[in-house]
Predicted model as a PDB file, atoms N, CA, C, CB and O in Angstrom, pLDDT in the B-factor column:
MODEL        1                                                                  
ATOM      1  N   MET A   1      38.207  15.892   2.705  1.00 64.00           N  
ATOM      2  CA  MET A   1      36.834  16.150   3.093  1.00 64.00           C  
ATOM      3  C   MET A   1      36.007  16.422   1.844  1.00 64.00           C  
ATOM      4  CB  MET A   1      36.750  17.335   4.082  1.00 64.00           C  
ATOM      5  O   MET A   1      36.402  17.227   1.001  1.00 64.00           O  
ATOM      6  N   THR A   2      34.877  15.766   1.722  1.00 72.00           N  
ATOM      7  CA  THR A   2      33.995  15.986   0.585  1.00 72.00           C  
ATOM      8  C   THR A   2      32.874  16.937   0.980  1.00 72.00           C  
ATOM      9  CB  THR A   2      33.419  14.650   0.072  1.00 72.00           C  
ATOM     10  O   THR A   2      32.400  16.938   2.116  1.00 72.00           O  
ATOM     11  N   VAL A   3      32.472  17.734   0.024  1.00 77.00           N  
ATOM     12  CA  VAL A   3      31.398  18.699   0.246  1.00 77.00           C  
ATOM     13  C   VAL A   3      30.196  18.253  -0.569  1.00 77.00           C  
ATOM     14  CB  VAL A   3      31.838  20.153  -0.141  1.00 77.00           C  
ATOM     15  O   VAL A   3      30.308  18.008  -1.770  1.00 77.00           O  
ATOM     16  N   ASP A   4      29.044  18.148   0.088  1.00 84.00           N  
ATOM     17  CA  ASP A   4      27.823  17.782  -0.617  1.00 84.00           C  
ATOM     18  C   ASP A   4      27.412  18.920  -1.545  1.00 84.00           C  
ATOM     19  CB  ASP A   4      26.686  17.450   0.382  1.00 84.00           C  
ATOM     20  O   ASP A   4      27.587  20.091  -1.208  1.00 84.00           O  
ATOM     21  N   PRO A   5      26.865  18.580  -2.716  1.00 89.00           N  
ATOM     22  CA  PRO A   5      26.396  19.653  -3.606  1.00 89.00           C  
ATOM     23  C   PRO A   5      25.185  20.349  -2.993  1.00 89.00           C  
ATOM     24  CB  PRO A   5      26.039  19.090  -5.010  1.00 89.00           C  
ATOM     25  O   PRO A   5      24.440  19.740  -2.225  1.00 89.00           O  
ATOM     26  N   PRO A   6      24.988  21.619  -3.328  1.00 92.00           N  
ATOM     27  CA  PRO A   6      23.801  22.309  -2.797  1.00 92.00           C  
ATOM     28  C   PRO A   6      22.519  21.667  -3.321  1.00 92.00           C  
ATOM     29  CB  PRO A   6      23.832  23.807  -3.171  1.00 92.00           C  
ATOM     30  O   PRO A   6      22.511  21.037  -4.378  1.00 92.00           O  
ATOM     31  N   VAL A   7      21.447  21.836  -2.568  1.00 94.00           N  
ATOM     32  CA  VAL A   7      20.147  21.280  -2.937  1.00 94.00           C  
ATOM     33  C   VAL A   7      19.253  22.421  -3.402  1.00 94.00           C  
ATOM     34  CB  VAL A   7      19.495  20.507  -1.741  1.00 94.00           C  
ATOM     35  O   VAL A   7      19.200  23.477  -2.771  1.00 94.00           O  
ATOM     36  N   CYS A   8      18.557  22.205  -4.500  1.00 94.00           N  
ATOM     37  CA  CYS A   8      17.668  23.208  -5.075  1.00 94.00           C  
ATOM     38  C   CYS A   8      16.440  23.384  -4.186  1.00 94.00           C  
ATOM     39  CB  CYS A   8      17.248  22.810  -6.509  1.00 94.00           C  
ATOM     40  O   CYS A   8      15.793  22.403  -3.818  1.00 94.00           O  
ATOM     41  N   ARG A   9      16.122  24.618  -3.843  1.00 92.00           N  
ATOM     42  CA  ARG A   9      14.949  24.907  -3.019  1.00 92.00           C  
ATOM     43  C   ARG A   9      13.669  24.677  -3.813  1.00 92.00           C  
ATOM     44  CB  ARG A   9      14.998  26.353  -2.496  1.00 92.00           C  
ATOM     45  O   ARG A   9      12.623  24.408  -3.222  1.00 92.00           O  
ATOM     46  N   GLY A  10      13.729  24.776  -5.141  1.00 91.00           N  
ATOM     47  CA  GLY A  10      12.535  24.616  -5.967  1.00 91.00           C  
ATOM     48  C   GLY A  10      12.128  23.176  -6.180  1.00 91.00           C  
ATOM     49  O   GLY A  10      10.936  22.870  -6.204  1.00 91.00           O  
ATOM     50  N   CYS A  11      13.118  22.259  -6.340  1.00 93.00           N  
ATOM     51  CA  CYS A  11      12.778  20.874  -6.662  1.00 93.00           C  
ATOM     52  C   CYS A  11      13.349  19.862  -5.671  1.00 93.00           C  
ATOM     53  CB  CYS A  11      13.266  20.545  -8.043  1.00 93.00           C  
ATOM     54  O   CYS A  11      13.086  18.667  -5.802  1.00 93.00           O  
ATOM     55  N   ASP A  12      14.116  20.306  -4.693  1.00 93.00           N  
ATOM     56  CA  ASP A  12      14.727  19.453  -3.661  1.00 93.00           C  
ATOM     57  C   ASP A  12      15.671  18.406  -4.233  1.00 93.00           C  
ATOM     58  CB  ASP A  12      13.649  18.762  -2.863  1.00 93.00           C  
ATOM     59  O   ASP A  12      15.859  17.349  -3.633  1.00 93.00           O  
ATOM     60  N   GLU A  13      16.264  18.688  -5.385  1.00 95.00           N  
ATOM     61  CA  GLU A  13      17.252  17.799  -5.996  1.00 95.00           C  
ATOM     62  C   GLU A  13      18.635  18.437  -5.867  1.00 95.00           C  
ATOM     63  CB  GLU A  13      16.906  17.516  -7.496  1.00 95.00           C  
ATOM     64  O   GLU A  13      18.748  19.663  -5.870  1.00 95.00           O  
ATOM     65  N   PRO A  14      19.692  17.622  -5.754  1.00 95.00           N  
ATOM     66  CA  PRO A  14      21.041  18.191  -5.704  1.00 95.00           C  
ATOM     67  C   PRO A  14      21.388  18.908  -7.009  1.00 95.00           C  
ATOM     68  CB  PRO A  14      22.074  17.090  -5.421  1.00 95.00           C  
ATOM     69  O   PRO A  14      20.952  18.506  -8.088  1.00 95.00           O  
ATOM     70  N   ILE A  15      22.166  19.958  -6.894  1.00 95.00           N  
ATOM     71  CA  ILE A  15      22.619  20.712  -8.062  1.00 95.00           C  
ATOM     72  C   ILE A  15      24.037  20.243  -8.365  1.00 95.00           C  
ATOM     73  CB  ILE A  15      22.561  22.279  -7.816  1.00 95.00           C  
ATOM     74  O   ILE A  15      24.989  20.660  -7.704  1.00 95.00           O  
ATOM     75  N   SER A  16      24.176  19.377  -9.366  1.00 93.00           N  
ATOM     76  CA  SER A  16      25.478  18.778  -9.656  1.00 93.00           C  
ATOM     77  C   SER A  16      26.384  19.706 -10.474  1.00 93.00           C  
ATOM     78  CB  SER A  16      25.286  17.469 -10.399  1.00 93.00           C  
ATOM     79  O   SER A  16      27.607  19.629 -10.350  1.00 93.00           O  
ATOM     80  N   ASP A  17      25.812  20.573 -11.300  1.00 93.00           N  
ATOM     81  CA  ASP A  17      26.596  21.484 -12.124  1.00 93.00           C  
ATOM     82  C   ASP A  17      26.735  22.828 -11.400  1.00 93.00           C  
ATOM     83  CB  ASP A  17      25.936  21.673 -13.525  1.00 93.00           C  
ATOM     84  O   ASP A  17      25.733  23.514 -11.202  1.00 93.00           O  
ATOM     85  N   PRO A  18      27.952  23.221 -10.999  1.00 90.00           N  
ATOM     86  CA  PRO A  18      28.119  24.494 -10.278  1.00 90.00           C  
ATOM     87  C   PRO A  18      27.690  25.712 -11.095  1.00 90.00           C  
ATOM     88  CB  PRO A  18      29.564  24.660  -9.863  1.00 90.00           C  
ATOM     89  O   PRO A  18      27.299  26.730 -10.522  1.00 90.00           O  
ATOM     90  N   ASP A  19      27.758  25.621 -12.433  1.00 93.00           N  
ATOM     91  CA  ASP A  19      27.339  26.752 -13.267  1.00 93.00           C  
ATOM     92  C   ASP A  19      25.826  26.919 -13.297  1.00 93.00           C  
ATOM     93  CB  ASP A  19      27.858  26.575 -14.681  1.00 93.00           C  
ATOM     94  O   ASP A  19      25.325  27.972 -13.689  1.00 93.00           O  
ATOM     95  N   ASP A  20      25.093  25.883 -12.884  1.00 93.00           N  
ATOM     96  CA  ASP A  20      23.630  25.935 -12.867  1.00 93.00           C  
ATOM     97  C   ASP A  20      23.089  26.395 -11.518  1.00 93.00           C  
ATOM     98  CB  ASP A  20      23.057  24.570 -13.211  1.00 93.00           C  
ATOM     99  O   ASP A  20      21.886  26.617 -11.380  1.00 93.00           O  
ATOM    100  N   ALA A  21      23.957  26.541 -10.525  1.00 94.00           N  
ATOM    101  CA  ALA A  21      23.536  26.911  -9.168  1.00 94.00           C  
ATOM    102  C   ALA A  21      23.420  28.423  -9.037  1.00 94.00           C  
ATOM    103  CB  ALA A  21      24.527  26.364  -8.122  1.00 94.00           C  
ATOM    104  O   ALA A  21      24.316  29.163  -9.444  1.00 94.00           O  
ATOM    105  N   VAL A  22      22.301  28.876  -8.462  1.00 94.00           N  
ATOM    106  CA  VAL A  22      22.070  30.299  -8.198  1.00 94.00           C  
ATOM    107  C   VAL A  22      21.862  30.462  -6.698  1.00 94.00           C  
ATOM    108  CB  VAL A  22      20.831  30.849  -9.011  1.00 94.00           C  
ATOM    109  O   VAL A  22      20.985  29.826  -6.112  1.00 94.00           O  
ATOM    110  N   TRP A  23      22.677  31.320  -6.077  1.00 93.00           N  
ATOM    111  CA  TRP A  23      22.548  31.588  -4.645  1.00 93.00           C  
ATOM    112  C   TRP A  23      21.410  32.576  -4.435  1.00 93.00           C  
ATOM    113  CB  TRP A  23      23.883  32.140  -4.048  1.00 93.00           C  
ATOM    114  O   TRP A  23      21.412  33.664  -5.012  1.00 93.00           O  
ATOM    115  N   LEU A  24      20.434  32.196  -3.605  1.00 91.00           N  
ATOM    116  CA  LEU A  24      19.259  33.044  -3.375  1.00 91.00           C  
ATOM    117  C   LEU A  24      19.314  33.820  -2.072  1.00 91.00           C  
ATOM    118  CB  LEU A  24      18.021  32.207  -3.390  1.00 91.00           C  
ATOM    119  O   LEU A  24      18.637  34.837  -1.925  1.00 91.00           O  
ATOM    120  N   GLY A  25      20.105  33.356  -1.135  1.00 88.00           N  
ATOM    121  CA  GLY A  25      20.184  34.051   0.136  1.00 88.00           C  
ATOM    122  C   GLY A  25      20.695  33.150   1.232  1.00 88.00           C  
ATOM    123  O   GLY A  25      21.192  32.053   0.978  1.00 88.00           O  
ATOM    124  N   HIS A  26      20.566  33.632   2.462  1.00 88.00           N  
ATOM    125  CA  HIS A  26      21.043  32.896   3.629  1.00 88.00           C  
ATOM    126  C   HIS A  26      19.953  32.899   4.688  1.00 88.00           C  
ATOM    127  CB  HIS A  26      22.360  33.512   4.185  1.00 88.00           C  
ATOM    128  O   HIS A  26      19.399  33.950   5.009  1.00 88.00           O  
ATOM    129  N   GLU A  27      19.647  31.732   5.228  1.00 86.00           N  
ATOM    130  CA  GLU A  27      18.679  31.631   6.332  1.00 86.00           C  
ATOM    131  C   GLU A  27      19.444  31.476   7.627  1.00 86.00           C  
ATOM    132  CB  GLU A  27      17.693  30.434   6.127  1.00 86.00           C  
ATOM    133  O   GLU A  27      20.338  30.636   7.732  1.00 86.00           O  
ATOM    134  N   MET A  28      19.097  32.285   8.613  1.00 85.00           N  
ATOM    135  CA  MET A  28      19.745  32.194   9.915  1.00 85.00           C  
ATOM    136  C   MET A  28      19.207  30.984  10.666  1.00 85.00           C  
ATOM    137  CB  MET A  28      19.526  33.489  10.733  1.00 85.00           C  
ATOM    138  O   MET A  28      18.028  30.650  10.554  1.00 85.00           O  
ATOM    139  N   GLY A  29      20.063  30.338  11.422  1.00 84.00           N  
ATOM    140  CA  GLY A  29      19.657  29.209  12.240  1.00 84.00           C  
ATOM    141  C   GLY A  29      19.413  29.638  13.671  1.00 84.00           C  
ATOM    142  O   GLY A  29      19.971  30.639  14.121  1.00 84.00           O  
ATOM    143  N   ASN A  30      18.588  28.896  14.394  1.00 87.00           N  
ATOM    144  CA  ASN A  30      18.320  29.218  15.797  1.00 87.00           C  
ATOM    145  C   ASN A  30      19.500  28.881  16.694  1.00 87.00           C  
ATOM    146  CB  ASN A  30      17.085  28.478  16.278  1.00 87.00           C  
ATOM    147  O   ASN A  30      19.746  29.571  17.684  1.00 87.00           O  
ATOM    148  N   SER A  31      20.229  27.829  16.357  1.00 88.00           N  
ATOM    149  CA  SER A  31      21.335  27.411  17.219  1.00 88.00           C  
ATOM    150  C   SER A  31      22.584  27.113  16.392  1.00 88.00           C  
ATOM    151  CB  SER A  31      20.937  26.174  18.043  1.00 88.00           C  
ATOM    152  O   SER A  31      23.262  26.111  16.620  1.00 88.00           O  
ATOM    153  N   GLY A  32      22.878  27.976  15.445  1.00 86.00           N  
ATOM    154  CA  GLY A  32      24.054  27.772  14.616  1.00 86.00           C  
ATOM    155  C   GLY A  32      24.158  28.833  13.554  1.00 86.00           C  
ATOM    156  O   GLY A  32      23.418  29.816  13.576  1.00 86.00           O  
ATOM    157  N   PRO A  33      25.070  28.646  12.622  1.00 88.00           N  
ATOM    158  CA  PRO A  33      25.311  29.684  11.627  1.00 88.00           C  
ATOM    159  C   PRO A  33      24.253  29.796  10.547  1.00 88.00           C  
ATOM    160  CB  PRO A  33      26.609  29.447  10.990  1.00 88.00           C  
ATOM    161  O   PRO A  33      24.208  30.809   9.849  1.00 88.00           O  
ATOM    162  N   GLY A  34      23.401  28.799  10.381  1.00 88.00           N  
ATOM    163  CA  GLY A  34      22.377  28.835   9.341  1.00 88.00           C  
ATOM    164  C   GLY A  34      22.853  28.139   8.084  1.00 88.00           C  
ATOM    165  O   GLY A  34      23.774  27.322   8.132  1.00 88.00           O  
ATOM    166  N   TRP A  35      22.227  28.459   6.948  1.00 89.00           N  
ATOM    167  CA  TRP A  35      22.574  27.782   5.700  1.00 89.00           C  
ATOM    168  C   TRP A  35      22.237  28.682   4.520  1.00 89.00           C  
ATOM    169  CB  TRP A  35      21.835  26.427   5.580  1.00 89.00           C  
ATOM    170  O   TRP A  35      21.405  29.585   4.611  1.00 89.00           O  
ATOM    171  N   ASP A  36      22.914  28.402   3.406  1.00 91.00           N  
ATOM    172  CA  ASP A  36      22.661  29.138   2.177  1.00 91.00           C  
ATOM    173  C   ASP A  36      21.525  28.482   1.409  1.00 91.00           C  
ATOM    174  CB  ASP A  36      23.931  29.210   1.310  1.00 91.00           C  
ATOM    175  O   ASP A  36      21.327  27.270   1.493  1.00 91.00           O  
ATOM    176  N   ILE A  37      20.783  29.283   0.663  1.00 91.00           N  
ATOM    177  CA  ILE A  37      19.662  28.803  -0.147  1.00 91.00           C  
ATOM    178  C   ILE A  37      20.102  28.846  -1.607  1.00 91.00           C  
ATOM    179  CB  ILE A  37      18.357  29.668   0.088  1.00 91.00           C  
ATOM    180  O   ILE A  37      20.557  29.877  -2.102  1.00 91.00           O  
ATOM    181  N   TRP A  38      19.960  27.715  -2.281  1.00 94.00           N  
ATOM    182  CA  TRP A  38      20.363  27.579  -3.678  1.00 94.00           C  
ATOM    183  C   TRP A  38      19.195  27.104  -4.520  1.00 94.00           C  
ATOM    184  CB  TRP A  38      21.543  26.610  -3.811  1.00 94.00           C  
ATOM    185  O   TRP A  38      18.236  26.533  -4.003  1.00 94.00           O  
ATOM    186  N   ALA A  39      19.282  27.346  -5.832  1.00 95.00           N  
ATOM    187  CA  ALA A  39      18.277  26.843  -6.770  1.00 95.00           C  
ATOM    188  C   ALA A  39      18.923  26.666  -8.136  1.00 95.00           C  
ATOM    189  CB  ALA A  39      17.053  27.806  -6.858  1.00 95.00           C  
ATOM    190  O   ALA A  39      19.916  27.313  -8.465  1.00 95.00           O  
ATOM    191  N   HIS A  40      18.332  25.770  -8.923  1.00 95.00           N  
ATOM    192  CA  HIS A  40      18.723  25.674 -10.328  1.00 95.00           C  
ATOM    193  C   HIS A  40      18.302  26.963 -11.021  1.00 95.00           C  
ATOM    194  CB  HIS A  40      18.079  24.419 -11.023  1.00 95.00           C  
ATOM    195  O   HIS A  40      17.346  27.611 -10.596  1.00 95.00           O  
ATOM    196  N   ARG A  41      19.000  27.335 -12.074  1.00 94.00           N  
ATOM    197  CA  ARG A  41      18.627  28.548 -12.818  1.00 94.00           C  
ATOM    198  C   ARG A  41      17.185  28.488 -13.309  1.00 94.00           C  
ATOM    199  CB  ARG A  41      19.569  28.752 -14.008  1.00 94.00           C  
ATOM    200  O   ARG A  41      16.489  29.503 -13.327  1.00 94.00           O  
ATOM    201  N   ALA A  42      16.741  27.311 -13.703  1.00 94.00           N  
ATOM    202  CA  ALA A  42      15.375  27.159 -14.217  1.00 94.00           C  
ATOM    203  C   ALA A  42      14.329  27.234 -13.114  1.00 94.00           C  
ATOM    204  CB  ALA A  42      15.240  25.842 -14.952  1.00 94.00           C  
ATOM    205  O   ALA A  42      13.153  27.446 -13.409  1.00 94.00           O  
ATOM    206  N   HIS A  43      14.720  27.068 -11.852  1.00 93.00           N  
ATOM    207  CA  HIS A  43      13.756  27.018 -10.752  1.00 93.00           C  
ATOM    208  C   HIS A  43      13.763  28.272  -9.875  1.00 93.00           C  
ATOM    209  CB  HIS A  43      14.034  25.815  -9.897  1.00 93.00           C  
ATOM    210  O   HIS A  43      13.064  28.319  -8.863  1.00 93.00           O  
ATOM    211  N   VAL A  44      14.532  29.271 -10.248  1.00 91.00           N  
ATOM    212  CA  VAL A  44      14.606  30.487  -9.428  1.00 91.00           C  
ATOM    213  C   VAL A  44      13.235  31.129  -9.276  1.00 91.00           C  
ATOM    214  CB  VAL A  44      15.589  31.491 -10.044  1.00 91.00           C  
ATOM    215  O   VAL A  44      12.895  31.603  -8.192  1.00 91.00           O  
ATOM    216  N   ASP A  45      12.443  31.153 -10.340  1.00 89.00           N  
ATOM    217  CA  ASP A  45      11.120  31.780 -10.287  1.00 89.00           C  
ATOM    218  C   ASP A  45      10.122  30.978  -9.455  1.00 89.00           C  
ATOM    219  CB  ASP A  45      10.579  31.957 -11.692  1.00 89.00           C  
ATOM    220  O   ASP A  45       9.094  31.518  -9.046  1.00 89.00           O  
ATOM    221  N   LEU A  46      10.403  29.699  -9.195  1.00 89.00           N  
ATOM    222  CA  LEU A  46       9.499  28.870  -8.405  1.00 89.00           C  
ATOM    223  C   LEU A  46       9.640  29.100  -6.908  1.00 89.00           C  
ATOM    224  CB  LEU A  46       9.738  27.421  -8.714  1.00 89.00           C  
ATOM    225  O   LEU A  46       8.736  28.784  -6.135  1.00 89.00           O  
ATOM    226  N   VAL A  47      10.772  29.649  -6.506  1.00 87.00           N  
ATOM    227  CA  VAL A  47      11.047  29.857  -5.086  1.00 87.00           C  
ATOM    228  C   VAL A  47      10.472  31.199  -4.680  1.00 87.00           C  
ATOM    229  CB  VAL A  47      12.575  29.790  -4.783  1.00 87.00           C  
ATOM    230  O   VAL A  47      10.887  32.239  -5.192  1.00 87.00           O  
ATOM    231  N   GLY A  48       9.525  31.178  -3.767  1.00 83.00           N  
ATOM    232  CA  GLY A  48       8.906  32.411  -3.299  1.00 83.00           C  
ATOM    233  C   GLY A  48       9.528  32.887  -2.002  1.00 83.00           C  
ATOM    234  O   GLY A  48      10.377  32.202  -1.433  1.00 83.00           O  
ATOM    235  N   PRO A  49       9.125  34.030  -1.538  1.00 80.00           N  
ATOM    236  CA  PRO A  49       9.646  34.536  -0.271  1.00 80.00           C  
ATOM    237  C   PRO A  49       9.172  33.676   0.900  1.00 80.00           C  
ATOM    238  CB  PRO A  49       9.217  35.994  -0.062  1.00 80.00           C  
ATOM    239  O   PRO A  49       8.159  32.982   0.811  1.00 80.00           O  
ATOM    240  N   ASP A  50       9.910  33.735   1.972  1.00 78.00           N  
ATOM    241  CA  ASP A  50       9.574  32.988   3.177  1.00 78.00           C  
ATOM    242  C   ASP A  50       8.257  33.526   3.745  1.00 78.00           C  
ATOM    243  CB  ASP A  50      10.720  33.086   4.233  1.00 78.00           C  
ATOM    244  O   ASP A  50       8.169  34.714   4.054  1.00 78.00           O  
ATOM    245  N   PRO A  51       7.223  32.671   3.891  1.00 81.00           N  
ATOM    246  CA  PRO A  51       5.933  33.180   4.366  1.00 81.00           C  
ATOM    247  C   PRO A  51       5.981  33.702   5.799  1.00 81.00           C  
ATOM    248  CB  PRO A  51       4.893  32.097   4.267  1.00 81.00           C  
ATOM    249  O   PRO A  51       5.243  34.626   6.141  1.00 81.00           O  
ATOM    250  N   VAL A  52       6.824  33.136   6.629  1.00 82.00           N  
ATOM    251  CA  VAL A  52       6.933  33.610   8.014  1.00 82.00           C  
ATOM    252  C   VAL A  52       7.520  35.014   8.034  1.00 82.00           C  
ATOM    253  CB  VAL A  52       7.804  32.648   8.864  1.00 82.00           C  
ATOM    254  O   VAL A  52       7.010  35.891   8.732  1.00 82.00           O  
ATOM    255  N   ALA A  53       8.578  35.232   7.280  1.00 82.00           N  
ATOM    256  CA  ALA A  53       9.178  36.566   7.225  1.00 82.00           C  
ATOM    257  C   ALA A  53       8.219  37.584   6.629  1.00 82.00           C  
ATOM    258  CB  ALA A  53      10.469  36.533   6.414  1.00 82.00           C  
ATOM    259  O   ALA A  53       8.197  38.737   7.057  1.00 82.00           O  
ATOM    260  N   THR A  54       7.432  37.176   5.653  1.00 88.00           N  
ATOM    261  CA  THR A  54       6.455  38.073   5.045  1.00 88.00           C  
ATOM    262  C   THR A  54       5.393  38.488   6.056  1.00 88.00           C  
ATOM    263  CB  THR A  54       5.798  37.405   3.834  1.00 88.00           C  
ATOM    264  O   THR A  54       5.011  39.657   6.106  1.00 88.00           O  
ATOM    265  N   ARG A  55       4.909  37.537   6.865  1.00 91.00           N  
ATOM    266  CA  ARG A  55       3.912  37.866   7.899  1.00 91.00           C  
ATOM    267  C   ARG A  55       4.491  38.803   8.946  1.00 91.00           C  
ATOM    268  CB  ARG A  55       3.397  36.589   8.576  1.00 91.00           C  
ATOM    269  O   ARG A  55       3.819  39.738   9.381  1.00 91.00           O  
ATOM    270  N   ILE A  56       5.737  38.562   9.358  1.00 92.00           N  
ATOM    271  CA  ILE A  56       6.368  39.425  10.361  1.00 92.00           C  
ATOM    272  C   ILE A  56       6.515  40.845   9.821  1.00 92.00           C  
ATOM    273  CB  ILE A  56       7.749  38.863  10.775  1.00 92.00           C  
ATOM    274  O   ILE A  56       6.212  41.814  10.517  1.00 92.00           O  
ATOM    275  N   LEU A  57       6.985  40.964   8.572  1.00 92.00           N  
ATOM    276  CA  LEU A  57       7.132  42.286   7.973  1.00 92.00           C  
ATOM    277  C   LEU A  57       5.789  42.991   7.871  1.00 92.00           C  
ATOM    278  CB  LEU A  57       7.775  42.176   6.592  1.00 92.00           C  
ATOM    279  O   LEU A  57       5.708  44.193   8.126  1.00 92.00           O  
ATOM    280  N   ALA A  58       4.738  42.277   7.506  1.00 94.00           N  
ATOM    281  CA  ALA A  58       3.408  42.881   7.414  1.00 94.00           C  
ATOM    282  C   ALA A  58       2.955  43.386   8.783  1.00 94.00           C  
ATOM    283  CB  ALA A  58       2.389  41.866   6.853  1.00 94.00           C  
ATOM    284  O   ALA A  58       2.392  44.476   8.878  1.00 94.00           O  
ATOM    285  N   ARG A  59       3.189  42.621   9.832  1.00 95.00           N  
ATOM    286  CA  ARG A  59       2.792  43.064  11.183  1.00 95.00           C  
ATOM    287  C   ARG A  59       3.558  44.298  11.611  1.00 95.00           C  
ATOM    288  CB  ARG A  59       3.015  41.948  12.202  1.00 95.00           C  
ATOM    289  O   ARG A  59       2.985  45.200  12.223  1.00 95.00           O  
ATOM    290  N   VAL A  60       4.843  44.353  11.299  1.00 95.00           N  
ATOM    291  CA  VAL A  60       5.646  45.525  11.643  1.00 95.00           C  
ATOM    292  C   VAL A  60       5.134  46.755  10.898  1.00 95.00           C  
ATOM    293  CB  VAL A  60       7.134  45.280  11.317  1.00 95.00           C  
ATOM    294  O   VAL A  60       4.986  47.825  11.490  1.00 95.00           O  
ATOM    295  N   LEU A  61       4.866  46.608   9.616  1.00 95.00           N  
ATOM    296  CA  LEU A  61       4.383  47.747   8.832  1.00 95.00           C  
ATOM    297  C   LEU A  61       3.015  48.215   9.297  1.00 95.00           C  
ATOM    298  CB  LEU A  61       4.326  47.385   7.360  1.00 95.00           C  
ATOM    299  O   LEU A  61       2.752  49.417   9.318  1.00 95.00           O  
ATOM    300  N   ILE A  62       2.143  47.296   9.668  1.00 95.00           N  
ATOM    301  CA  ILE A  62       0.822  47.677  10.188  1.00 95.00           C  
ATOM    302  C   ILE A  62       0.957  48.389  11.518  1.00 95.00           C  
ATOM    303  CB  ILE A  62      -0.081  46.444  10.341  1.00 95.00           C  
ATOM    304  O   ILE A  62       0.272  49.383  11.760  1.00 95.00           O  
ATOM    305  N   ALA A  63       1.838  47.893  12.394  1.00 95.00           N  
ATOM    306  CA  ALA A  63       2.047  48.543  13.684  1.00 95.00           C  
ATOM    307  C   ALA A  63       2.594  49.949  13.514  1.00 95.00           C  
ATOM    308  CB  ALA A  63       2.992  47.720  14.545  1.00 95.00           C  
ATOM    309  O   ALA A  63       2.162  50.868  14.211  1.00 95.00           O  
ATOM    310  N   ARG A  64       3.530  50.131  12.608  1.00 94.00           N  
ATOM    311  CA  ARG A  64       4.070  51.467  12.357  1.00 94.00           C  
ATOM    312  C   ARG A  64       3.010  52.404  11.798  1.00 94.00           C  
ATOM    313  CB  ARG A  64       5.249  51.389  11.397  1.00 94.00           C  
ATOM    314  O   ARG A  64       2.964  53.579  12.164  1.00 94.00           O  
ATOM    315  N   ALA A  65       2.161  51.896  10.917  1.00 94.00           N  
ATOM    316  CA  ALA A  65       1.140  52.750  10.303  1.00 94.00           C  
ATOM    317  C   ALA A  65       0.091  53.171  11.324  1.00 94.00           C  
ATOM    318  CB  ALA A  65       0.469  52.024   9.131  1.00 94.00           C  
ATOM    319  O   ALA A  65      -0.427  54.285  11.241  1.00 94.00           O  
ATOM    320  N   THR A  66      -0.232  52.317  12.277  1.00 94.00           N  
ATOM    321  CA  THR A  66      -1.253  52.671  13.265  1.00 94.00           C  
ATOM    322  C   THR A  66      -0.715  53.570  14.370  1.00 94.00           C  
ATOM    323  CB  THR A  66      -1.836  51.418  13.874  1.00 94.00           C  
ATOM    324  O   THR A  66      -1.496  54.236  15.049  1.00 94.00           O  
ATOM    325  N   GLN A  67       0.594  53.603  14.566  1.00 91.00           N  
ATOM    326  CA  GLN A  67       1.185  54.458  15.590  1.00 91.00           C  
ATOM    327  C   GLN A  67       1.409  55.880  15.089  1.00 91.00           C  
ATOM    328  CB  GLN A  67       2.497  53.868  16.063  1.00 91.00           C  
ATOM    329  O   GLN A  67       1.551  56.796  15.899  1.00 91.00           O  
ATOM    330  N   ALA A  68       1.444  56.078  13.820  1.00 65.00           N  
ATOM    331  CA  ALA A  68       1.769  57.412  13.279  1.00 65.00           C  
ATOM    332  C   ALA A  68       0.603  58.350  13.322  1.00 65.00           C  
ATOM    333  CB  ALA A  68       2.254  57.303  11.864  1.00 65.00           C  
ATOM    334  O   ALA A  68       0.721  59.502  12.904  1.00 65.00           O  
TER     335      ALA A  68                                                      
ENDMDL                                                                          
END                                                                             
């Protein structure tokens, strides 16, 4: 069985050198185990936080602040 190389989240290119791959996290899937997020070492700074998760966190923090 062959395993595809991880794909860089910053440039959408495969990461052929395992020493150049940086694991950034794991995204949960709606109907499965999800997937790992990888990037080239040079592209780590280009990958920002998930905007959907950021909005959800902001709503939770605002709701908590208004209830206190």
